[in-house]
C-alpha beads as a LAMMPS data file, in Angstrom:
LAMMPS data file: protein, C-alpha beads

113 atoms
112 bonds

1 atom types
1 bond types

-500.0 500.0 xlo xhi
-500.0 500.0 ylo yhi
-500.0 500.0 zlo zhi

Masses

1 110.0

Atoms # bond

1 1 1 0.000 0.000 0.000
2 1 1 1.403 3.373 -0.995
3 1 1 0.574 6.671 0.587
4 1 1 0.155 9.923 -1.342
5 1 1 2.864 12.517 -0.990
6 1 1 2.544 14.919 1.931
7 1 1 2.037 17.900 -0.401
8 1 1 -1.152 16.373 -1.821
9 1 1 -2.562 15.656 1.658
10 1 1 -2.016 19.239 2.841
11 1 1 -3.278 20.716 -0.424
12 1 1 -6.840 19.773 0.551
13 1 1 -6.597 21.616 3.868
14 1 1 -7.669 25.236 4.098
15 1 1 -5.071 27.931 4.299
16 1 1 -4.255 29.022 7.848
17 1 1 -6.202 32.180 8.606
18 1 1 -7.962 32.120 5.258
19 1 1 -11.408 30.943 6.385
20 1 1 -10.962 31.558 10.127
21 1 1 -13.925 33.929 10.403
22 1 1 -16.369 31.199 9.454
23 1 1 -14.921 28.855 12.088
24 1 1 -15.277 31.489 14.820
25 1 1 -18.929 32.052 13.961
26 1 1 -19.529 28.299 14.038
27 1 1 -17.920 28.050 17.477
28 1 1 -20.000 30.956 18.807
29 1 1 -23.191 29.364 17.529
30 1 1 -22.164 26.059 19.103
31 1 1 -21.471 27.671 22.512
32 1 1 -24.730 29.632 22.333
33 1 1 -26.605 26.387 21.642
34 1 1 -24.932 24.692 24.625
35 1 1 -25.820 27.648 26.859
36 1 1 -29.438 27.540 25.662
37 1 1 -29.658 23.822 26.457
38 1 1 -28.222 24.396 29.949
39 1 1 -30.600 27.289 30.526
40 1 1 -33.756 25.431 29.527
41 1 1 -32.819 22.087 31.121
42 1 1 -31.083 23.206 34.328
43 1 1 -31.283 26.873 35.233
44 1 1 -34.900 27.724 34.385
45 1 1 -36.526 24.701 36.112
46 1 1 -34.415 25.335 39.205
47 1 1 -35.545 28.978 39.336
48 1 1 -39.178 27.894 38.959
49 1 1 -38.765 25.339 41.742
50 1 1 -37.162 27.960 44.020
51 1 1 -40.017 30.435 43.384
52 1 1 -42.601 27.733 44.144
53 1 1 -40.832 26.857 47.419
54 1 1 -40.696 30.517 48.453
55 1 1 -44.441 30.796 47.741
56 1 1 -45.101 27.688 49.852
57 1 1 -43.089 29.014 52.800
58 1 1 -44.745 32.436 52.595
59 1 1 -48.256 30.924 52.477
60 1 1 -47.934 28.876 55.683
61 1 1 -50.565 29.866 58.241
62 1 1 -51.745 28.729 61.654
63 1 1 -53.625 25.446 61.541
64 1 1 -51.785 24.056 58.492
65 1 1 -50.523 20.497 58.776
66 1 1 -46.921 20.296 57.589
67 1 1 -44.136 17.784 57.203
68 1 1 -40.590 18.955 57.890
69 1 1 -37.589 17.986 55.801
70 1 1 -36.673 15.625 58.628
71 1 1 -40.031 13.854 58.397
72 1 1 -41.675 15.352 61.499
73 1 1 -45.459 15.824 61.119
74 1 1 -47.181 18.609 62.996
75 1 1 -49.752 21.393 63.029
76 1 1 -48.622 25.016 62.835
77 1 1 -49.502 26.859 66.054
78 1 1 -47.238 29.882 65.745
79 1 1 -45.346 31.765 63.066
80 1 1 -42.449 34.180 63.015
81 1 1 -40.379 35.620 60.176
82 1 1 -37.803 32.849 60.519
83 1 1 -39.380 30.187 62.754
84 1 1 -42.490 28.020 62.901
85 1 1 -43.923 26.433 66.044
86 1 1 -45.462 23.008 65.497
87 1 1 -47.711 20.987 67.765
88 1 1 -46.573 17.402 67.237
89 1 1 -48.568 15.797 70.063
90 1 1 -50.760 16.854 72.998
91 1 1 -48.774 19.340 75.085
92 1 1 -45.694 18.941 72.833
93 1 1 -44.585 21.916 70.756
94 1 1 -41.463 22.190 68.652
95 1 1 -39.952 25.341 67.187
96 1 1 -38.249 24.835 63.843
97 1 1 -36.684 27.043 61.210
98 1 1 -39.174 28.085 58.526
99 1 1 -36.906 26.693 55.797
100 1 1 -37.166 23.234 57.413
101 1 1 -40.807 22.920 56.311
102 1 1 -40.831 20.386 53.500
103 1 1 -44.471 20.449 52.416
104 1 1 -47.975 21.303 53.527
105 1 1 -50.341 18.319 53.729
106 1 1 -54.105 18.021 53.824
107 1 1 -55.540 17.871 57.310
108 1 1 -57.309 14.603 58.113
109 1 1 -60.921 14.556 57.011
110 1 1 -60.554 17.439 54.513
111 1 1 -60.178 15.379 51.349
112 1 1 -61.827 16.826 48.257
113 1 1 -64.655 14.768 46.801

Bonds

1 1 1 2
2 1 2 3
3 1 3 4
4 1 4 5
5 1 5 6
6 1 6 7
7 1 7 8
8 1 8 9
9 1 9 10
10 1 10 11
11 1 11 12
12 1 12 13
13 1 13 14
14 1 14 15
15 1 15 16
16 1 16 17
17 1 17 18
18 1 18 19
19 1 19 20
20 1 20 21
21 1 21 22
22 1 22 23
23 1 23 24
24 1 24 25
25 1 25 26
26 1 26 27
27 1 27 28
28 1 28 29
29 1 29 30
30 1 30 31
31 1 31 32
32 1 32 33
33 1 33 34
34 1 34 35
35 1 35 36
36 1 36 37
37 1 37 38
38 1 38 39
39 1 39 40
40 1 40 41
41 1 41 42
42 1 42 43
43 1 43 44
44 1 44 45
45 1 45 46
46 1 46 47
47 1 47 48
48 1 48 49
49 1 49 50
50 1 50 51
51 1 51 52
52 1 52 53
53 1 53 54
54 1 54 55
55 1 55 56
56 1 56 57
57 1 57 58
58 1 58 59
59 1 59 60
60 1 60 61
61 1 61 62
62 1 62 63
63 1 63 64
64 1 64 65
65 1 65 66
66 1 66 67
67 1 67 68
68 1 68 69
69 1 69 70
70 1 70 71
71 1 71 72
72 1 72 73
73 1 73 74
74 1 74 75
75 1 75 76
76 1 76 77
77 1 77 78
78 1 78 79
79 1 79 80
80 1 80 81
81 1 81 82
82 1 82 83
83 1 83 84
84 1 84 85
85 1 85 86
86 1 86 87
87 1 87 88
88 1 88 89
89 1 89 90
90 1 90 91
91 1 91 92
92 1 92 93
93 1 93 94
94 1 94 95
95 1 95 96
96 1 96 97
97 1 97 98
98 1 98 99
99 1 99 100
100 1 100 101
101 1 101 102
102 1 102 103
103 1 103 104
104 1 104 105
105 1 105 106
106 1 106 107
107 1 107 108
108 1 108 109
109 1 109 110
110 1 110 111
111 1 111 112
112 1 112 113
């Protein structure tokens, strides 16, 4: 098997700096496409999730049944800017950080028909 001379192989390559502007535009379009994918798949859903969580924490009121991130179930008896007081059993109250509330659950017997 014989190989072509080196001059013929390099003759098919573009001249250095000759068509460089087209390559730069292609790279910019490629990086913009990657950024768009990251934005729509990672950044935007995370922002939406954060806004929804902030809405949940701001909407907590007395009497809501909540579950903490640690799995503790209780009823909200007191609220502060940064803390929530939960009644977890008769005569047992726990004060937790507001950010530790994981979700608000339906109170027993209040299921929608």
